[in-house]
N, C-alpha and C positions, 0 to 999 in steps of 0.2 A: 637273681632281679629283687631289687627290694620294694616291697608296694609301701604307699603309706596312704589311707582314711584317711582325708580330711574330718580333724573334729568339728563341733560345735556350727557345720553346714546343714543350712537346712537340704542341700542339690547332694545327690549321691555320687559325683563326680571324682573317682579315684588320680592321686597323682604316684604314679611308678617311675623309681631312677633307677632307670637299667646300666644293663653296662651291657659293651656291644666289641665284640670282635671283629679289629682291622687283617683279613689276612692281608690283606695289601701294604700296608704300615707297620705291619706281629705287633700291634699292642689292644690293649683293652681302650673305648673309649665311655664317656658318659653320656644318657642322654636323660633329657626329662619327659615323659608320657604322660599326658593330661589324658582319663578315659571316661566317657562322660556315658551316664545311667542310660542301660541298653537293653531294651526285649529280646527275648529270646531269640537266636539267627539274627538279629538285625546286624547289618553290615553299615559303617557309617564313613562319610567324608573325613578326610587326613585334610590339616594344614599342617608344613614344617615349618617351624616360626628361628629364625635366625638371629644369632646375638652380634653384637660390633665389634667393636678390636679392644679387647682387653678384655673381654666379659666373656662369659660358659654357660654351659646348659640351663643354669640358674637363672638364668639374667632375666629373663621374661617375666616370672613368678618375681621377681625381688619387684622390677618396675611395671607389673601390674598384675595384684594379688589374687584381684578377683576374676583371672583367667579360667581355674574350674570353673566356677558359674558359670561364665559367659560360654563354655565347650559343653554346659550342659542344656544348656536355655535352643542352642544354637545343635544341640546332639554334634559334634565335631569333637573329632581327636583332634588333641595338637600335640604336634613332636618336637621338642627345643634338644636341637643336637650344639654337642661341643666343638665347634669349629676349632679350637687352639685361634691362631694368628695366622691363618693360612691363607684368607683369601677364601675360601671354600675351593681351592684350584688345586688341582697337581702339576707339583712343581717338578719344569725342566733342569732344575741342577739339585734339586733333593731330592732323596727317594723316601726319605722319610714323612714327606708333606703331602699325600696321595688322598687330599679330603675331597674331591669331585668322583674318582673311584669310591672312596665309601661313600659321599652321600647316597649314589646312583647306584651301585653294585652292589654293596654290601649293607646300608640300615635299610634303605628303603625296604627290599626282599628282607630284614628281618622283623620287620616292622607288619609288614603283610602277611606274613606265617604264623607269629605271634599273637595277634591281635585281630580282632571281625573289622577289617576296613573294606571299604568302592574300593580295589585295589587296580584300578584304569587312571587314567590322564584326565577325565572328564571325574573323578571323586578325587581328586587330589591339587593342591592348591601350597605354592611355596611363596615367604616372605619374611622381610628382613628386614633391620635398623642399620644403617650407616656402610661398614663391613658386609653385615649377610644381607643390605639392597643390594651392594654390588652382586653379594653370591647369590642371592636369590634370581637376578636378573639372568647371569651366566648361568647358573646350571640350568632356569627353564627353557633359559635358545636356545642351549645347544641341544638339549634332552624334551625337544617340542612334546614327546612321543612317551613322557613321566610327569608331569606335568602342563595342567590345560591351563591354569592362572596363577598369578606372576605380580607381588605388591613389593614398591619399596619404598622404606619411606628414610629423607636425611643418608639417600644412596648417596655412597663413597663409589662414584660413578669412571671416575677419571684417574689411572691405577698411576697417571705422570704427575698430578697437581702435590707439590711439593707439605706434604702437613709432615708432623710430629712423624706419623707410620712410617714415611717413605723408606726408614731405614729399613726395616723388616719386610718390607715389599723387597724392597732389594734382595733379603734372604731367599724370596721362595720362585725371584725370577727372571734372578743374576742381578749384576751391576746393568743400570741402564745403555751407558756406554761400548761393553759387551757381547749384552744380550737382547739390542733393540729389538729382535723377532721376537722375544718372547712378552717384551711389552705393546707390542705392536697389538699381535692377534689373540692379547687375553684384554685390549683396552673396550671400556663396556662404547664408547664409542666408534670404535669399529665393530662390536657385537651385533650392536642394535643397527645394522646395515643387511644383517642377513636375516631380520624379521621379515613374515610373509605376511599379510593381511591376511585378519583372521585367524590366524595361528595360533596365535596367545589370547588370552586374558589381559590385558595390564594395565596398573594403576601406579604410577609414581606422587607420591607428595614429596614435600620438604615444605622445613619453616623458612617464612623470611626474613633469618634473624640468623640460617647457618650460612657456614661460609661451602655449603657445598650447591649453596642454589643455585648460580650460574651453572655449575655443571651438570644440574639437574635441568635446566632449560635445555641446556645445547640437547641433551638424548630427547627432547619434548620434540626440536625442530626437527632432529633429524627423523623423528617418528613419522611428524605430520608430512615432512617432506615424502617419505616412503609410502603416504597414505594408510597408517599401522594403525587403523580404532583403541584409542586408549582415553585413559583418563589421567588429568595432569593436574594436580591441585597444589598454590600456594598460601600456605597457616601462618598467620601470627605464631613465633616461634622460633626457639633455637636450634643448637643442636646437641638434645639438653633430653632425659626420661619425664621431665614437665611435657616435653609435645611428645612423646614416643606414648607416651600414661592415652595422652588423647588420640591419637593418632592410628593405635592399635584397633580403637572401635571401630572408624572407620572402613581400616582392611577387613576386619571381618563381616561387616556389612557388605562391601565388595565380594567377597568369599564368599556368603550365603549367599546369594545374586545370583554368582554362578557356579558351582559346584553344586553337580548331580547327587540326589539325594535317594535313589531309589535301585 
């Protein structure tokens, strides 16, 4: 484990870059952990913050360099895993892609055993951008026992949408023609039908110039029809770092409102 103390900061937040072995994928994975200054024996809530397609564990610090200061102010640990181009799924066609298992059964227990965390769903949130927006919703819906709060910004919530990353989704799920069941059961518009009212604190936001806006509106409508309480926000902006630099501020406000503090 490599630790880096931020120099020149009035805050004492520490940024750890760690390597976590995944037994399910038989490889080491990198992860950034932002650790706020704490008092002796203090346990802090945790936000798992997921990057988008083409990003890695360093992406959120590049988008929002102020994250360590914000983590300190909120007494919030922020964990940024490397999800590669996995959509944070367990692939049914590629045994080397087991990122749902990694996130829920390997990384999460590692963090709780190596850091002073509130190790329950009330003290744990998950959020992400684009592919990470899909991943955060998918993991929270499938594992409501682990995460109590979920936020998705610019979420790529419809796996069937023909964007440039579609061919990579085929590597995870198999071809749509031959493995349609894989696509159907992993669709966010399908998964959203299993959310129970009051089960999760949910926030979804998307830019008005974002190519994924209509898909996020469809997700919003599903939640409305199921009478699932949630926050849905549209703001000016596109699918880019400028929008996410702004949206993370609102994510942190929402997370801070809902996470257990004691």
